[in-house]
FIVONU-979293 format. One record per atom (N, C-alpha, C, O): x negated, y, z negated; residue in three letters. Coordinates in steps of 0.001 Angstrom, whole numbers, plus 500000, padded with zeros to 6 digits. Atoms other than C-alpha are relative to their C-alpha. Last residue first. Layout:
N
XYZALA
...
***
This chain:
214
499088500937500646UNK
521560494111498089UNK
499933498646500681UNK
500633497717500277UNK
500305501342499525UNK
518497496005499272UNK
500860498955499280UNK
500340498090498575UNK
500320499977498572UNK
519585499630499009UNK
499818498605500565UNK
500219498335501697UNK
498795499641499255UNK
521319499297495645UNK
499778499932501510UNK
500671499544502263UNK
499066501128500122UNK
518362497422494181UNK
501282500277500775UNK
501835499380501413UNK
500439501064499096UNK
516010500082495521UNK
500951498806499970UNK
501249498210501005UNK
499768499569498614UNK
517930502900493872UNK
499652498903500989UNK
500385498655501947UNK
498557500067499779UNK
517984501013490546UNK
500357500396501424UNK
501201499758502054UNK
499671501419499884UNK
514231500466490717UNK
501488499810500265UNK
501880498948501051UNK
500485500457498696UNK
513666504155491397UNK
500377498541500236UNK
500786498166501335UNK
499097499431499003UNK
515865505090488422UNK
499596499552501400UNK
500453499238502226UNK
498844500889499929UNK
513879502725486223UNK
501006500486501042UNK
501692499687501681UNK
499077499877501130UNK
510834504802487057UNK
501112498975500153UNK
501259498351501203UNK
500644499248501078UNK
507760504932489287UNK
500876500093498754UNK
500403500473497683UNK
499361500253501289UNK
508834502281491795UNK
499198500657498880UNK
498279500061498318UNK
501143500040500912UNK
507887503737495170UNK
500561499905498581UNK
501216500833498106UNK
499794499422501328UNK
510837502911497402UNK
498763499776499153UNK
498338498641498936UNK
501094500326500916UNK
510493502345501127UNK
500270500719498687UNK
500590501907498668UNK
499783499601501383UNK
513327502236503665UNK
498820499526499163UNK
498428498361499229UNK
501076500190500973UNK
512981502111507448UNK
500419500516498623UNK
500988501600498499UNK
499657500970501033UNK
516266501860509361UNK
498938499785498937UNK
499158499018498000UNK
498630499913500475UNK
515100503550512552UNK
500250498900498959UNK
499922497734499184UNK
498923500560499179UNK
511335503418512861UNK
501368500189499365UNK
501478500459498169UNK
498771499569500672UNK
508900505809511145UNK
501204499497500792UNK
501987500297501304UNK
499081501146499960UNK
505370504671511960UNK
501228500364499175UNK
501194500331497945UNK
498932499958500990UNK
503326507771512757UNK
500930498803500205UNK
501452498590501300UNK
498663499833499443UNK
500203506938514741UNK
501026499997498866UNK
500868499274497882UNK
498991500933500490UNK
496973507424512830UNK
501338500319500653UNK
501854501429500520UNK
498608499739499627UNK
494039509071514551UNK
500900498879499489UNK
500666497697499743UNK
499156501182499968UNK
490485509370513261UNK
501447500361500296UNK
501902501456499965UNK
499507500293498652UNK
488533512465514231UNK
500823498740500111UNK
501204498353501215UNK
501101500518499189UNK
486361512834511152UNK
500451499572501395UNK
499700498940502139UNK
500938498893499772UNK
488941515074509434UNK
498817499572500859UNK
498171500417501479UNK
499387499041499076UNK
491537512304509910UNK
499043501152500316UNK
498941501575501468UNK
500015500610498666UNK
489252509717508305UNK
500584500949501037UNK
500057501064502144UNK
501383499984499511UNK
488654511960505289UNK
499937499468501438UNK
499283500058502298UNK
500282498604499641UNK
492409512475504855UNK
498588500144500570UNK
498378500852501555UNK
499322499774498726UNK
492928508699504910UNK
499734501418500492UNK
499505501631501683UNK
500769500705498984UNK
490325508322502180UNK
500604500185501379UNK
499881500356502360UNK
501182499169499778UNK
492073511017500164UNK
499066499342501014UNK
498400500027501791UNK
499610498908499094UNK
495364509125500630UNK
498820500933500284UNK
498744501528501359UNK
499946500439498614UNK
493697506036499175UNK
500348501146500940UNK
499768501253502021UNK
498787500745499697UNK
492796507783495942UNK
500002499640501481UNK
499252500214502270UNK
499030499499499034UNK
489235508804495204UNK
501222499094500105UNK
501148497883499897UNK
499061499119500687UNK
487157508239492081UNK
501138500471500897UNK
502029501193500450UNK
499317500776501033UNK
485344505207493485UNK
501046500827499255UNK
501982500282498671UNK
498761500571499487UNK
484567507254496602UNK
500783499242498927UNK
502005499127499021UNK
498852499577500795UNK
482106509445494719UNK
501294499300500396UNK
502349499584499830UNK
500087500575501354UNK
478966507683495986UNK
501191500352499117UNK
501385499736498069UNK
499597498982500976UNK
480022508442499585UNK
499980499408498596UNK
500828498576498273UNK
500897498847500055UNK
478038506363502098UNK
500345501034498938UNK
499478501815498547UNK
501418500352500044UNK
479361502799502155UNK
499096501195499724UNK
497968501019499264UNK
500246500885501137UNK
483024503374501275UNK
498521499685499826UNK
498075499364498725UNK
499736499284501243UNK
483273506356503610UNK
499618499150498792UNK
498979499643497863UNK
501035498974500146UNK
481605504510506471UNK
500169500763498696UNK
499195501014497986UNK
501215500666500475UNK
483872501496505965UNK
498885501012499752UNK
498149500911498770UNK
499716500415501372UNK
486921503749506290UNK
498780499310499404UNK
498403499596498267UNK
500150498794500821UNK
485383505359509374UNK
500310499703498532UNK
499697500285497636UNK
501434499729500130UNK
484957501884510891UNK
499742501254499152UNK
498792501288498371UNK
500547501038500882UNK
488597501006510222UNK
498515500261499751UNK
498040500147498621UNK
499557499657501349UNK
489717504302511741UNK
499499498986498974UNK
499184499349497841UNK
500786498878500527UNK
487640503704514855UNK
500357500311498555UNK
499478500599497743UNK
500865499264499070UNK
489139500251515529UNK
499225501126499305UNK
498579500894498283UNK
500670500815499007UNK
491776499223512959UNK
499091500904500832UNK
499171502129500742UNK
501314499532499540UNK
493437500515509809UNK
499439499013501014UNK
499398497810500760UNK
500717500995499202UNK
497160500070509076UNK
498721500628500551UNK
498758501669501207UNK
500859499469498937UNK
498730502122506283UNK
499243498864500681UNK
498761497942500023UNK
500367501187499218UNK
501570501545503811UNK
499245500508501223UNK
499775501313501989UNK
501022500751500734UNK
502013504184501090UNK
499704498638500633UNK
499288497701499952UNK
499399501201500552UNK
505255505432502710UNK
499041499080499278UNK
499429497987498866UNK
500767501198499666UNK
503864508922503228UNK
500632498797499298UNK
500966498861498115UNK
500741500767500992UNK
506549511556502756UNK
499318498754500574UNK
499890498010501371UNK
499859501375499533UNK
507621514223505222UNK
499083499086499187UNK
497867499279499163UNK
498605500458500008UNK
507921517480503270UNK
500155498536500388UNK
500825497784499679UNK
499510500041498628UNK
504332518254502314UNK
501338499273500050UNK
501582498355499267UNK
499266498796499649UNK
503525519307498758UNK
500519500040501415UNK
501113501040501817UNK
498813499736500806UNK
500809516736498127UNK
500678501282500505UNK
500031502159501077UNK
500246499271501244UNK
498431515960500956UNK
501300500092499215UNK
502374499785499732UNK
499308500747501039UNK
498022514195504307UNK
499638500646498665UNK
498460500788498339UNK
500385499680501378UNK
497077516060507471UNK
500817499134499049UNK
501926498707499373UNK
501036498977499974UNK
497114515670511262UNK
499551500415498599UNK
498500501037498439UNK
500193499330501286UNK
499079512419511593UNK
498850500991500091UNK
497768500642500562UNK
501299500309500588UNK
499826511652515248UNK
499854500778498700UNK
500107501982498664UNK
499932501318500625UNK
503411511518516603UNK
498647499512499463UNK
498454498313499262UNK
499931500986498919UNK
502808514499518895UNK
499892498572499475UNK
499250497716500083UNK
499809499307498734UNK
501809516519515835UNK
499913498969501112UNK
498957498198501188UNK
500347500673498751UNK
502046515244512289UNK
500246500908501195UNK
501018501865501130UNK
499707499116498876UNK
502020516559508730UNK
499567499273501267UNK
498510498643501291UNK
500783500053498761UNK
502190513962505966UNK
500487501067500970UNK
501689501298501107UNK
499312499831498730UNK
503351513933502352UNK
499046500038501180UNK
497827500027501013UNK
500833499437498945UNK
502085512638499015UNK
500787500057501307UNK
501564499153501616UNK
501078500783499404UNK
504789511882496475UNK
499225500776501073UNK
499623501861501497UNK
501274499624500606UNK
506809514289494326UNK
498806499311500666UNK
497659499640500362UNK
500396498678499527UNK
509864514065496589UNK
498633500422499461UNK
497964501263500060UNK
499776498924500967UNK
510121510330495931UNK
499456501325500527UNK
498442501358501225UNK
501029499869501024UNK
510135508091499015UNK
500314501188499083UNK
501043502103499468UNK
499471500525501259UNK
513412507505500860UNK
498972500049498875UNK
499291499717497734UNK
499328498965500794UNK
512336509865503643UNK
500667499466498740UNK
501292500231498005UNK
498669500459500394UNK
509759507450505064UNK
500662501010499070UNK
500056501447498092UNK
499322498808500504UNK
506509507956506951UNK
501436499588499700UNK
502094498954500526UNK
498550499936500162UNK
504231504984507506UNK
500442501358499485UNK
499751501997498692UNK
499691499597501363UNK
500704505266508878UNK
501513500178499865UNK
502151500782500727UNK
498686499403500212UNK
499296503600511963UNK
500210500315498530UNK
499586499718497653UNK
499822499619501401UNK
495956502535513413UNK
501294500791499825UNK
501617501666500628UNK
501119499339500654UNK
496358501081516899UNK
500330500387498572UNK
501407500062498073UNK
500559498965499120UNK
499537500358518842UNK
498845500752499345UNK
498792501979499428UNK
499905500238498562UNK
501100497127517582UNK
499202500978500851UNK
498770500619501946UNK
501336500273499474UNK
500082496972513921UNK
499968499826501518UNK
499066499172502041UNK
501005499066500525UNK
503126498631512352UNK
498658499844500696UNK
497957500831500918UNK
500500499127498940UNK
505569496756514592UNK
498921500959499562UNK
498407501722500380UNK
499777500600498693UNK
507425495294511615UNK
499587500986501091UNK
500124502090501172UNK
501223500657499521UNK
505805496734508493UNK
500172499357501371UNK
499179499039502025UNK
501193499276500456UNK
508287499314507212UNK
498717499386500527UNK
497714500082500685UNK
500403499016498978UNK
511096497837509335UNK
498711500722499619UNK
498018501248500490UNK
500849500685499024UNK
511232494828506969UNK
499493500964501074UNK
498425500754501648UNK
499261500766499008UNK
512561497056504229UNK
499029499422501024UNK
497878499846501128UNK
499848499441498662UNK
510379498156501357UNK
500771499061500912UNK
500757497842500745UNK
498962500845499426UNK
509981497789497600UNK
500339500597501355UNK
500685501775501437UNK
499052499583498974UNK
506667499249496514UNK
501064498935500231UNK
500790497737500156UNK
498762499634500709UNK
504626498910493319UNK
501063500517500966UNK
501831501422500639UNK
499309501147500571UNK
501702496975494800UNK
501294500307499294UNK
501951499392498799UNK
499976499947501458UNK
500428499677497123UNK
500888498889499454UNK
501828498449500116UNK
498764499493500600UNK
499806498797500742UNK
499915499925498485UNK
499238499061497928UNK
500150499737501430UNK
496724498366502908UNK
501322500546499484UNK
501857501513500026UNK
498883499206500511UNK
497086496733506321UNK
499797500145498499UNK
499650499149497791UNK
499372500282501289UNK
493727495586507635UNK
501202500910499782UNK
501178502088500139UNK
498777499213500097UNK
491636495339510766UNK
500718499591498721UNK
500597498456498260UNK
500381498621499694UNK
488135494086511487UNK
501232500898500048UNK
501224501953500681UNK
499503499347498795UNK
488642490671509936UNK
499457501407500166UNK
498688501900499341UNK
500885500360498896UNK
486632488600507453UNK
500413500681501300UNK
499733500536502317UNK
499342500178498712UNK
488121490169504334UNK
498995499672501093UNK
497883500201501106UNK
499502501375499904UNK
486602489613500901UNK
500624499700501358UNK
500887498542501681UNK
501135500905500177UNK
484428492725500998UNK
500429498539500178UNK
499654497699500635UNK
500699500070498717UNK
487437494584502395UNK
498772499097499922UNK
498421498451500909UNK
499249500811499056UNK
489460493756499292UNK
499289499835501325UNK
499294498746501899UNK
500074501379500470UNK
486822495070496918UNK
500717499064500971UNK
500223497983501292UNK
501343500496499707UNK
486553498258498980UNK
499849498535499587UNK
499289497732500334UNK
500083500252498564UNK
490319498749498898UNK
498627499438500362UNK
498527498501501154UNK
499302501253499750UNK
490296498383495112UNK
499978499621501468UNK
499847498444501806UNK
500899501035500501UNK
487678501111494936UNK
500628498619500190UNK
499948497666500569UNK
500982500304498960UNK
489841503270497180UNK
498997498937499549UNK
498471498187500371UNK
499576501013499047UNK
492688502958494679UNK
498974499673501087UNK
498954498547501584UNK
498737499769499318UNK
491050504723491770UNK
500186499027501155UNK
499405498089501314UNK
500110499746498563UNK
488370503748489274UNK
501391500242500576UNK
502405499983499927UNK
500894498855499782UNK
487993503904485473UNK
499836500345501480UNK
499124501291501818UNK
499586498874500837UNK
490850501635484303UNK
499117501233500173UNK
499413502282499601UNK
498711499453499600UNK
490536499147487172UNK
500382501256499215UNK
501100502115499726UNK
500066498566500285UNK
486820498616486553UNK
501319500707500310UNK
501326501896500628UNK
500303499810501415UNK
486968494820486272UNK
499967501464499579UNK
499985501776498388UNK
500781498768500084UNK
488776494613489639UNK
499712500284498527UNK
500602500752497817UNK
499873499155501186UNK
489941491008489917UNK
499070501201500093UNK
497890501066500417UNK
501296499431500351UNK
490440489299493243UNK
500192500997498865UNK
501068501861498918UNK
499842499106501141UNK
493308486920494054UNK
498627500483499560UNK
497755499674499242UNK
501225499838500789UNK
493290485290497483UNK
500207501076498941UNK
500668502178499235UNK
500389498628500313UNK
496659484136498804UNK
498711500008499187UNK
498497499149498331UNK
500789499457498886UNK
497007480689500418UNK
499502501419499731UNK
498636501917500451UNK
501394500464499995UNK
498024479028497132UNK
499142500578501128UNK
497914500534501051UNK
500478499566498682UNK
501209481136496760UNK
498524499624500143UNK
497665500500500048UNK
498812499741499189UNK
503159479582493856UNK
499630500378501433UNK
500326500008502379UNK
499409501297499676UNK
500067478060492321UNK
501215500161500904UNK
501508499304501738UNK
501049500763499322UNK
498035481249492337UNK
500515498631500414UNK
500064498066501410UNK
499875499777498563UNK
501243483123491520UNK
498924499258500785UNK
499088499026501982UNK
499018500929499403UNK
501286481560488063UNK
500140500154501510UNK
500521499209502200UNK
500500501362499784UNK
498012483401487320UNK
501028499045500581UNK
500675498245501447UNK
499825500389498604UNK
499492486873487835UNK
499586498555500259UNK
499783498048501363UNK
498569500200499761UNK
500019487516484117UNK
500295499581501441UNK
501395499121501750UNK
499634501383500328UNK
496299486950483613UNK
501479499724500261UNK
501873498575500457UNK
500082500861498812UNK
495613490205485475UNK
500425498567499714UNK
500848497858500627UNK
499294501234500345UNK
496807492245482500UNK
500043499029501181UNK
501095498490501524UNK
499421500081501338UNK
495550495471484122UNK
500812498718499817UNK
501654498383500649UNK
500675499198501019UNK
493556494900487285UNK
500591499720498641UNK
500314498690498026UNK
499414499987501333UNK
494317492694490262UNK
499206500882499054UNK
498004501087499224UNK
500966499432500937UNK
493618493117493979UNK
500675500178498648UNK
501692500863498544UNK
499340499273501077UNK
495731490762496103UNK
498953500465498996UNK
498250499650498397UNK
500953499846501099UNK
494265489640499418UNK
500649500891498957UNK
501004502033499252UNK
499652499037501041UNK
496744488352501999UNK
498968499954498872UNK
498637498890498347UNK
501010500290501022UNK
495612486704505230UNK
500175501060498914UNK
499758502205499089UNK
500791498920500594UNK
498789486957507293UNK
499011499460498971UNK
499324498542498212UNK
501370500480500138UNK
499918483864509194UNK
499084501064499386UNK
497865501007499550UNK
500055501286500706UNK
503671484401508780UNK
498591499466499779UNK
498385498621498908UNK
501326500512499640UNK
503402488107509692UNK
499765498668499275UNK
499082498635498252UNK
500467499302498793UNK
506941489505509745UNK
498695499412500513UNK
498513499232501717UNK
498915500033499021UNK
508644487099507320UNK
499576500650501312UNK
499974500206502388UNK
500047501283499296UNK
505335486566505534UNK
501120499872501027UNK
500978499147502012UNK
501207500072499167UNK
505139490262504649UNK
499986498721500823UNK
499744498761502030UNK
499816499095498864UNK
508749490404503442UNK
498804499953500939UNK
498969499937502158UNK
498984500578499118UNK
508354487311501232UNK
500167500858501253UNK
500254500332502362UNK
500618501118499290UNK
505120488682499791UNK
500981499353500972UNK
500605498992502088UNK
501026499505499077UNK
506715492009498898UNK
499417498872500837UNK
499326498983502060UNK
499305499359498892UNK
509847490436497370UNK
498997500469501066UNK
499215500285502264UNK
499326501046499222UNK
507787488100495210UNK
500654500592501245UNK
500515500060502346UNK
501033500711499241UNK
505574491029494159UNK
500603498879500839UNK
500222498704501996UNK
500381499143498879UNK
508589493123493171UNK
498954499298500866UNK
499003499379502094UNK
500749498794500333UNK
509693490195491034UNK
499766500854501247UNK
500020500424502372UNK
500748499519498830UNK
512440487648491671UNK
499325501310499630UNK
499999502282499289UNK
501156500866499733UNK
513703485596488689UNK
499216500394501251UNK
498366499629501707UNK
500193501066500966UNK
517019487479488767UNK
498882499069500458UNK
498970498447501516UNK
498771500765500151UNK
516515490408491125UNK
499719498912498974UNK
498583498789498517UNK
499158499314499015UNK
513823493084491192UNK
501403499375500020UNK
502405500088499977UNK
498978500818499350UNK
512051491952488038UNK
500871500852500912UNK
501467501842500487UNK
498657499643500434UNK
508926493940487240UNK
501024499190500790UNK
500821498903501970UNK
499331501139500627UNK
505779491986488082UNK
501342500367499385UNK
501961499536498720UNK
499708501002498977UNK
504430494500490592UNK
500736498795499436UNK
501346498030500183UNK
498701499706499383UNK
504750497149487885UNK
500374498962501051UNK
501558498719501284UNK
500113499752498556UNK
501933495558485887UNK
501374500206500640UNK
502279499391500463UNK
500396501168499232UNK
502621495884482140UNK
499935500334501474UNK
500350501423501871UNK
501454499990499879UNK
503427498325479396UNK
499536498725500679UNK
499137497765500020UNK
500343501406500170UNK
507114498783480012UNK
498513499883500253UNK
498058500119501372UNK
499773500367501391UNK
508430502287479559UNK
499869498493499791UNK
500503497902498917UNK
498853500892499993UNK
508540502551483358UNK
500404499599498595UNK
501363498850498408UNK
498811499189499742UNK
506288505603483146UNK
501274499153500057UNK
502382499680499968UNK
499620499235501196UNK
503664503417481461UNK
501266500810500217UNK
502088500931499308UNK
498558499872500141UNK
503633500904484319UNK
500465500803498801UNK
501561500569498291UNK
499664500357501377UNK
500009499830483941UNK
501485500175499700UNK
501991499611498730UNK
***
């Protein structure tokens, strides 16, 4: 809803450059790395404002979450997976501005999770050992970049959580990732040289991102 931005509207539609929104930038970056990506966009608050994108990006599927104000991010993930025909998926939040390094190579070596030091200090962090994530929670130094690739065992454990836990609708994505790790899932750390990710929670964040991606 973008309340912290002092603009009551979807943050993905905030203007990054003249006539270029965060969503435009995100889609352009994804298609630059994965030109044949099957993109599913989960909509909630003020979903009608995204209608022009249906004509601008006709290959993208737009799915509305009618319970956006009473559910958390894992519910949106479930809706997206119902529409997906594959057995692997990259899940990313819609209020991110990120460099191409954040997703380039992400899907090369099994399930992966981004780590990036340009994220806000208040965000969820990750502990790793031998380049494998061992925990994800608030208060940890190395910050999760809110971009995660699920495949193989980790994809199946994600489906298991969504199918068997009646409380999953109240969970955030990082809690789903934590569940997968506790069940033996392994996420490789994706933290390549040059990676930059900005979680747009305030005008200050947007200004930082604009300076980084001139």
